[in-house]
C-alpha positions, 0 to 999 in steps of 0.5 A: 316862362322861358319865352317871357324871360321870367324865372320859373321857380316855386315862387313865380307869380302871374296876374290873371288877365281874363278867364274865358268861357266860364263866368263862375271861374272868372268871378273867382280868379280874374285880375288876381295875382297868384302863384303859377304852380298853385294855379296849375294844380288847381286847374288840374283838380277842376279838370277832373270835376263833373257838373255837380262837383263844379256847381258845389265848388263854385257855390261853396267858394262864394259862400265861404268867401274862399279867395286864396289859392290855398283855400280853393285847392283845399275846397277842391278836395272837400266838395263831398262835404257839401250839397248844393240844391238849386231846384226844390221841386222834387224833394225826394230826388234832392234828398237822394242826391244829398245822401249820395254826395255824403256817402260818395258811393252807394248801391242802386238798390240802397239809393232807390229804397231811401226816403229822400224827402226824410233825409232832406228834412234831416239835413235842413234840421242840421243846417239852421243857417244854410249858405245862400248863393247865386248858384243855389243853397249849400248844406253842410253834411257829416263828412269831415273837412280835411286840409289837403294842402298846407300852402307849400307842399302839394298833396298827392294827385295823380292827374294822368297816367304816369309810369312812376310816382316818387315821394320826396321828403326833407325837413318833415315835408313831402313832395310828389313827382310824377315821372317823367319830369323836366328839370325845372319840376325837380328844381321847384320840388326841392325849393318847396322842400327847402333842400339845396340839392337832391343829395339832401333829400330822401326819395322813394318810388311810391307807386308804378305801373311797370311790369314786374320784370322791367321794374326789377331792372329800372327801379329796384336795382337803381338809386339814380333818379335821373336814370329812372326819369329817363326810363319813365320818359321811354315808357310814357312815349310807348304807352301801356300796351307797348310797355307790356309788349316790351316786357314780354320781349325782354323775357324772350331775350333774357334781358336782365339789366337796364342798359340792355333794356334801353337798347331793346326798347330802341329797336323792339319793333324789329322782333317777332316772337313765336310763343311756345315754339321750341323746335324747327318742326313746330316752327315749320308747322306754325308757318305753314298751318297757322300764319296764313301765309299759305292755303293749308289743307289738313289732308296734306298733313302726311305729305309735308315735311314740317321739320325740313321746312322749319329748319331751312327757314331758320337757316335763312333767319336771325333767330333763336329758340328760348325758354319762352319760344322762338325769337326772330330778329329782323334788325341791323343793330350790332349792339342788339345782336351782340346782346342777343348772342350773349343772352340766348346764343343767337347767331349773327347772320351776315348783315344786309342793308335795309331795303327801300320800297316806294308806293305811289299815289296821285295828288290833287291840288287846288288854289283859291287864287286866279290869274288876270291877263297881266299875270297878277294873282287875285283871291276867288271864293271857289276852288281852281284845280292846279294841273299836273304840269304846273304842280310838278314845277312846285316839287321842292315847295311841296316836299318842304311842306311835307317835311315841316308837317312831320313831328320831330319825335317821329323817329319811325316816321309814320310807323309811329301811328301803326298801333299793332304789334305784329310782323308788319311792325317788325319788318317796316323800320319806318315810312315817310311821305314824299313827292316825285315827278313821274312822266311829268306828273307830280305824285305822292310817294310813301317811302318804306324802309324794310328790315326784311321783305314783306309777304302778301298779307303784310303788304296788304296791311301796310298798304291799308295803314298808308291809305288810312293816313292819306285819307284821315290822319297825316293827309287830312291835316296836310291838305288844310295847310296852304303851301306858298308855291312861287307866290301862289297859295296851293292846297295839296291832297294825298287822297282826293284824286278821283282815280286814287290808287297806291301802286308799287314802282313795278305796277307804275311801270317804273324800272329804276328802283332801289328795291325790287318788290318781293314777298318773303315766306312764299 
């Protein structure tokens, strides 16, 4: 609506020019002028339907000449009140399906024991004037039709998982909001309620799917809707598994208020949690025996000083023991470190600058343009390799294309797509793809920013994640985009080189590097 220069209000109407790929919906909606929000709500309702519900909806709408958006929205909540029969060849099966529709849910045993034909004949008797439609015959069952939508305020409908659902009420009207929302959604809800501003509305949290300890901080202790919406946006971006991890981390760090929680959420991947480890001896034993950083033999038990090893390792880390276990912080956020010092007595170590690690990979580039004797380009229908010498002259163009392929929301670069909450997530602050000319050859580079050195196992895991992005995720999308390289359209792949590998600068023989690769905990 913004791009069209049209006000996006609760009364905004649009004319539907065409409906694609659905003749039944086209018959209902084409060329109609409808309220934009009502159309959006109806489409969300239909998006949840199975094929039987779709068929019943369209047939009943046809039979009842339901044309207004109010009628169609209400019908979308009442398809269980009707049965559509398009095939009368097996009346036993037809009757069972009609019974299942009326009951909404029954056991397999009950349905199998039902005399479907008898039930069908009962329905025929109760419907002396069945509704005949192009889609089949519609029969009314005994379910009570309810008016879900009053033509003004939308009924409750949880279209997708959202962290928080609000109930707003004013002047005997109700509206539901599913946080997070844009300001325009709140404005339209107030408009439908007949309220001038938020202060004239009563609102409450109707439901949420936030862990209790987080809910205590952001819901029960707050009355600011905008503040709550801000947290809902954070939680939705994280996803449910990450919210659960944040909840556990907040318990480790003894976070008790929303401001501290917001800081923690911004750097949660910089932590490692070691549950039920409360002493240096336990920590040392875990690292040596269970972390897979060492090859451990039980016969060495009497010869290893776990206490001294744990104490020495703790002395070189920024960590603290809590009631939940040992909490290790790899980050450099001074505000976070101050919170941790206050809450759990974590001693702030001397800050070190994040380290950079580069991993190099060969590129493969092709074009579908050839050059004639006069230097003019013309299109061909076969691949032509773009060789290293030429490709290196396009470094700036390819780098720009890589940057433009990234999303603005990727605050951690490609680590946004690393879905394991582990030590790799804690130590790799972010990584981005780039290109660099090495000995005259343009190579792809994964540039990692590290909070702490990686051990061998962590290094193998992050290499595997980068390889996956080169072959499947980022790389698969990138290689399908043409890049204008001085007038020539070039396609660059991070993966398809016949001698593909992922190597450190040391393995490449590059001596000038910002980061000397080393492994921690070895």
